[in-house]
C-alpha positions in Angstrom: 94.3 -9.0 -4.1 98.1 -8.4 -3.9 99.3 -4.9 -4.5 101.3 -4.7 -7.8 102.5 -1.2 -7.7 101.9 2.3 -6.3 98.4 3.7 -6.4 97.8 7.0 -8.3 97.7 8.8 -4.9 101.0 7.2 -3.8 102.7 8.3 -7.1 101.4 11.8 -6.6 102.6 11.9 -2.9 106.2 11.1 -3.8 107.1 14.7 -3.4 109.5 15.1 -0.5 109.8 17.3 2.6 109.5 20.7 0.9 106.0 19.9 -0.3 105.0 18.4 3.0 106.1 21.5 4.9 104.0 23.7 2.6 100.9 21.4 3.0 101.2 21.2 6.8 101.6 25.0 7.1 98.6 25.6 4.9 96.6 23.1 7.0 97.3 24.9 10.2 96.3 28.2 8.6 93.0 26.7 7.3 92.0 25.5 10.8 91.9 29.1 12.0 88.9 29.4 9.7 86.9 27.7 12.4 87.4 30.7 14.6 86.3 32.9 11.7 83.1 31.0 11.1 82.3 31.0 14.8 82.8 34.8 15.1 80.9 35.5 11.9 77.9 33.4 13.0 77.9 34.8 16.6 77.8 38.3 15.2 74.5 37.5 13.3 72.7 36.0 16.3 71.5 37.2 19.7 74.0 37.1 22.6 72.2 34.2 24.2 73.5 31.8 21.5 77.2 32.8 21.4 78.6 29.9 23.5 76.4 27.5 21.6 77.7 28.7 18.3 81.3 28.5 19.3 80.7 25.0 20.7 79.2 23.9 17.4 82.3 25.0 15.6 84.4 23.1 18.1 82.4 19.9 17.5 82.8 20.3 13.8 86.5 19.6 14.4 85.8 16.8 16.9 83.0 14.8 15.2 84.1 15.6 11.7 87.6 14.7 12.7 86.5 11.3 14.0 84.3 10.5 11.0 87.1 11.6 8.6 89.7 9.4 10.3 87.4 6.4 10.7 86.0 6.2 7.2 86.1 9.6 5.5 89.7 9.7 4.2 89.3 6.2 2.8 86.0 7.0 1.1 87.5 10.1 -0.4 91.0 9.1 -1.3 91.2 5.3 -1.1 91.6 3.1 -4.2 88.5 3.8 -6.2 85.7 1.4 -7.1 84.3 2.5 -10.4 85.2 6.1 -9.7 82.4 6.3 -7.1 83.8 5.3 -3.7 87.1 4.7 -2.0 87.8 1.1 -0.8 90.9 1.4 1.5 92.8 3.8 3.8 90.1 3.5 6.5 91.1 4.3 10.1 94.5 5.5 8.8 97.1 4.4 11.3 100.2 3.8 9.2 103.0 6.3 9.2 106.6 6.2 8.1 109.2 4.2 10.1 111.8 6.8 10.9 114.4 4.3 11.9 114.1 2.6 8.5 114.7 5.9 6.8 118.0 6.9 8.6 120.1 6.1 5.5 117.8 7.7 3.0 119.4 10.7 1.4 116.6 11.7 -1.1 113.1 11.8 0.2 111.5 12.7 -3.1 110.4 9.1 -3.6 109.0 8.6 -0.1 105.3 8.4 0.4 103.7 9.8 3.6 99.9 9.9 3.8 99.8 12.0 6.9 100.5 15.5 5.4 97.9 14.8 2.7 95.4 13.5 5.3 95.6 16.6 7.6 95.1 19.0 4.7 92.2 17.1 3.3 90.7 16.9 6.7 90.5 20.7 6.9 88.4 20.7 3.8 85.9 18.2 5.4 85.7 20.3 8.6 85.0 23.4 6.5 82.2 21.7 4.5 80.6 20.6 7.7 80.8 23.9 9.5 78.9 25.8 6.8 75.8 24.0 8.0 76.2 25.6 11.5 75.3 29.1 10.3 72.3 28.0 8.3 70.6 26.2 11.2 71.7 28.6 13.9 69.2 29.2 16.7 67.1 26.1 16.2 69.1 22.8 16.1 69.8 21.1 19.4 73.5 20.8 20.2 73.6 17.0 20.6 71.7 16.6 17.3 74.2 18.9 15.6 77.0 16.7 16.8 75.5 13.7 15.0 74.8 15.9 12.0 78.4 16.9 11.9 79.5 13.2 11.8 77.0 12.3 9.0 77.7 15.5 7.0 81.4 14.5 6.9 80.5 11.2 5.3 78.2 13.0 2.8 81.1 15.3 1.9 83.6 12.5 1.5 81.6 10.5 -1.0 81.1 13.6 -3.2 84.8 14.6 -2.8 85.9 11.3 -4.2 84.1 12.0 -7.4 85.9 15.4 -7.8 89.2 15.2 -6.0 90.2 11.5 -6.3 92.4 11.1 -9.4 90.2 8.3 -10.5 86.9 9.9 -9.5 84.3 9.8 -12.2 83.8 13.6 -12.4 87.6 14.0 -12.3 87.9 11.5 -15.2 85.4 13.6 -17.2 87.7 16.6 -16.8 86.1 18.5 -14.0 88.3 21.3 -12.6 87.7 22.3 -9.0 91.1 23.4 -7.6 90.2 24.1 -4.0 86.7 22.8 -3.4 84.0 25.1 -4.8 81.8 22.1 -5.3 82.4 19.5 -2.6 83.2 22.0 0.1 81.1 25.2 -0.4 78.2 24.1 -2.7 77.7 20.9 -0.8 77.9 22.7 2.6 75.4 25.3 1.5 72.9 22.8 0.1 73.3 20.7 3.2 72.7 23.7 5.4 69.7 24.8 3.3 68.1 21.4 3.5 68.5 21.2 7.2 67.2 24.8 7.6 64.1 24.0 5.5 63.3 20.9 7.4 63.8 22.6 10.8 61.6 25.5 9.9 62.3 29.2 10.6 63.1 30.7 14.0 60.2 31.9 16.1 61.4 35.5 15.9 62.6 35.3 12.2 62.8 38.8 10.8 63.5 40.5 14.1 66.8 42.5 14.4 68.7 40.0 16.4 72.4 40.8 15.7 74.5 41.0 18.8 77.9 41.9 17.5 78.7 43.4 14.1 82.3 43.7 15.2 82.4 39.9 15.7 81.3 39.4 12.1 83.9 41.7 10.7 86.7 40.1 12.8 85.4 36.7 11.6 85.8 38.0 8.0 89.5 38.8 8.6 90.2 35.3 10.0 88.4 33.7 7.1 90.2 35.9 4.6 93.5 34.8 6.1 92.4 31.2 6.1 91.3 31.3 2.5 94.8 32.0 1.3 95.9 28.8 3.0 92.9 27.0 1.5 93.6 28.0 -2.1 97.4 28.3 -2.1 97.8 25.1 -0.2 95.8 23.2 -2.8 98.9 23.2 -5.0 100.1 20.5 -2.5 103.6 21.8 -2.6 106.1 24.3 -4.0 108.5 22.0 -5.8 108.8 22.1 -9.6 106.4 24.7 -11.1 104.0 24.4 -8.2 105.4 27.5 -6.5 104.5 29.6 -9.6 100.9 28.3 -9.4 100.8 29.0 -5.7 101.9 32.6 -6.2 99.3 33.1 -8.9 96.6 31.6 -6.7 97.4 34.1 -3.9 97.0 37.0 -6.3 93.8 35.8 -7.9 92.3 34.9 -4.6 92.9 38.3 -3.1 91.8 40.1 -6.4 88.6 38.1 -6.5 87.8 39.1 -2.9 88.5 42.7 -3.9 86.0 42.4 -6.7 83.4 41.0 -4.4 84.0 43.7 -1.8 83.8 46.5 -4.4 80.4 45.2 -5.7 79.1 44.9 -2.1 80.1 48.5 -1.2 78.5 50.1 -4.2 75.5 47.9 -4.0 74.9 48.8 -0.3 75.3 52.5 -1.2 72.6 52.1 -3.9 70.4 49.9 -1.7 70.4 52.5 1.1 70.5 55.6 -1.1 67.2 57.0 0.4 68.7 57.0 3.9 72.0 58.6 3.1 75.5 57.4 2.4 75.1 54.1 4.2 77.2 50.9 3.8 75.9 47.9 5.7 78.6 45.8 7.2 76.8 42.5 6.5 76.6 43.2 2.8 80.4 43.9 2.7 81.3 40.9 4.8 79.2 38.5 2.6 80.4 40.3 -0.6 84.1 39.6 0.2 83.4 36.0 1.2 81.3 35.4 -1.9 84.2 36.7 -4.0 86.5 34.2 -2.2 84.1 31.3 -2.8 83.6 32.2 -6.5 87.3 32.0 -7.4 88.0 28.8 -5.4 87.4 26.5 -8.4 89.5 28.4 -11.0 92.1 30.4 -9.0 95.0 28.4 -10.3 94.4 29.1 -14.0 93.0 32.6 -14.5 94.4 36.1 -14.7 93.9 38.7 -11.9 91.6 40.7 -14.2 89.4 37.6 -14.7 89.5 37.0 -10.9 88.1 40.5 -10.2 85.2 39.9 -12.6 84.5 36.5 -11.1 84.5 37.9 -7.6 82.1 40.7 -8.4 79.7 38.4 -10.2 79.9 36.0 -7.3 79.0 38.7 -4.8 76.1 39.7 -7.0 74.8 36.1 -7.1 75.2 35.8 -3.4 73.4 39.0 -2.5 70.6 38.3 -5.0 70.1 34.8 -3.7 70.0 35.9 0.0 67.6 38.9 -0.8 65.3 36.5 -2.5 65.3 33.9 0.3 64.7 36.7 2.9 62.2 38.6 0.9 60.1 35.5 0.0 60.7 34.0 3.5 61.8 30.7 1.8 64.7 29.6 4.1 65.7 31.1 7.4 69.5 31.4 7.0 70.8 33.8 9.7 74.3 34.2 8.2 73.5 34.1 4.5 75.4 30.8 4.0 73.1 29.7 1.1 74.0 32.7 -1.0 77.6 33.0 0.0 78.6 29.4 -0.2 75.8 28.1 -2.6 75.0 30.6 -5.3 78.6 31.9 -5.4 79.9 28.3 -5.7 77.6 27.5 -8.6 78.8 30.6 -10.4 82.4 29.6 -9.4 82.0 26.3 -11.2 80.5 27.9 -14.2 83.3 30.5 -14.2 85.8 27.7 -14.3 84.2 26.5 -17.5 84.4 29.9 -19.0 87.8 31.3 -17.8 90.2 28.5 -17.1 93.4 28.5 -19.3 95.0 25.1 -19.2 98.3 26.6 -20.2 98.6 28.2 -16.8 98.4 25.0 -14.9 101.3 23.1 -13.5 102.0 19.6 -14.6 100.4 18.0 -11.6 97.2 19.9 -12.3 97.1 19.4 -16.0 93.7 19.1 -17.7 92.8 18.4 -21.3 90.5 21.3 -21.7 90.4 25.1 -21.4 87.4 27.2 -20.7 85.1 28.6 -23.3 86.8 32.0 -23.4 90.2 30.4 -24.0 89.3 28.3 -27.0 88.2 25.2 -25.2 84.7 25.1 -26.5 81.7 24.0 -24.4 83.2 20.7 -23.1 84.7 22.0 -19.8 81.7 24.3 -19.2 79.3 21.3 -19.6 81.4 19.2 -17.2 81.4 22.0 -14.6 77.6 22.5 -14.9 77.2 18.7 -14.6 79.3 18.8 -11.4 77.1 21.4 -9.9 73.9 19.6 -10.7 75.2 16.2 -9.4 76.5 17.7 -6.1 73.2 19.5 -5.5 71.0 16.5 -6.1 73.3 14.2 -4.1 73.4 16.6 -1.1 69.6 17.1 -1.0 69.1 13.3 -1.1 71.7 12.4 1.5 71.1 15.4 3.8 67.4 14.7 3.9 68.0 11.1 4.9 70.6 12.1 7.6 68.2 14.7 9.0 65.3 12.3 9.4 67.5 9.7 11.0 68.5 12.2 13.7 65.0 13.7 14.0 63.3 10.3 14.5 65.8 9.2 17.1 66.7 12.1 19.3 64.9 15.0 17.7 66.5 17.9 15.8 64.8 21.1 16.9 64.9 22.7 20.3 61.7 23.7 22.1 60.1 27.2 21.8 61.2 27.9 25.4 64.8 26.9 24.6 64.8 29.3 21.7 63.3 32.1 23.8 65.8 31.7 26.6 68.7 31.1 24.3 70.7 27.9 23.7 73.6 29.1 25.9 71.3 28.4 28.9 69.2 25.5 27.6 72.0 23.6 26.1 75.1 24.6 28.1 73.7 26.2 31.3 75.6 29.4 30.7 74.2 32.3 32.8 74.2 35.8 31.4 74.6 38.8 33.7 71.6 40.6 32.3 69.5 37.5 32.8 70.4 37.4 36.5 69.4 41.1 36.7 66.2 40.3 34.9 65.5 37.5 37.4 65.9 39.9 40.3 63.7 42.4 38.6 61.0 39.8 38.1 61.2 38.8 41.8 60.8 42.5 42.8 57.8 42.8 40.5 56.2 39.8 42.0 56.7 41.3 45.5 55.0 44.5 44.3 52.1 42.5 42.8 51.6 40.8 46.1 51.6 44.1 47.9 49.1 45.5 45.3 46.7 42.6 45.9 46.7 43.1 49.7 44.1 45.5 51.2 46.7 48.1 52.1 48.3 48.1 48.7 44.9 48.3 47.0 43.9 51.4 49.0 47.3 53.0 48.4 47.0 52.4 44.7 43.4 53.6 44.6 44.4 56.9 46.3 47.4 57.4 44.1 45.8 56.3 40.9 44.9 59.7 39.5 48.2 61.3 40.5 50.2 58.5 38.8 48.0 58.3 35.7 49.9 60.8 33.7 53.3 59.4 32.4 52.9 56.2 34.4 55.2 53.3 33.8 53.8 50.1 32.2 51.6 48.0 34.5 53.2 45.0 36.2 51.2 42.6 34.1 52.5 44.0 30.9 56.1 43.8 32.1 55.9 40.2 33.0 54.0 39.2 29.9 
């Protein structure tokens, strides 16, 4: 069929160089979040998994990037078929001809997909990397690579419904400014499904953190990246969009403050019998939950409302993770299900309660305000529908992708791999203390051989009573 005019996306992209610069800068900031996710996850796992964790965050960019370029961008932002799936823009390979634009004085009518593409790709990479934390310590590296590819496709179909201007949820009036649903909720449910199907770690429940400082440093990088995530979702600063971007920065920070405040006081109450104790993990996840919770509505709420949304989001996150750990339902080392799942559900509900359509710029206009701003239950109903649809879709698609991988190359590492750590079994990274342990075991073996000889037996028999008191553990117990 011949193209008769610009598509809705092309009309929207006729913005000019100022908006493109804003979007590109935000995209680069968002990509630093991969470092944050890697540091956060590595701080929650034993040292023997650190390289594996960082490598997984790298392949999230590699394999998610390939999937997004090949089919993802088209599925998400191509011309819609019934509001369900995109039908073009696959393997995007068409940029602007600079030579043909040498005489152009005003670029406001020029369409360039590339700035839009790179920003939307960072969303896909983030949705994919949430899975990494939930399956940490169990999923084989090569299997995770394929999972990253398939998870990107799962994300892109759902993102079409919410982000594409002709997506069916978008047409119903769904508001999700920066990806609470397709990015965070989908990522959390995807991770929870994979974790459930993989089963728990062999040493689940053991204190296995290797670097609390890593987790806190990861929080700072994610905090920084989230500002690019949310503020960049204005897709520019021209017209009234700079006003929205400034508001988004304030509401994003204020919501994280609300989440952090709840976490500090909750941790103090939780540890009240031990003294004045604030656990770092609770604070880290509280701040992140506050950031997740405000992501859907940050463009159209007040700072006071943002603080409330962040605090409730942190409460939802902590309550969810405590339930999962206490009942041993899902082994989630980093708490991704609570932070990205429970908080995202609340974030979508909060949009249906707090959004004020009068605060939105023209490009983000919606017909409805939230319940607390005179909009009735319409928007709240649409937001709840969005959450339910995304959960059901993700469970269905994630289960299929898991079994495809599991039946072909297998998903879970062996018990021996988990015991040794994936840094060695998957990447052949030697740890200094493991080399020392190997030397110690060799020395123990020599001593056992000496003990079993006649001279060693007589020596041990004569020295037995003398060494009985305060004796070190027997060789057999050391090597067990």
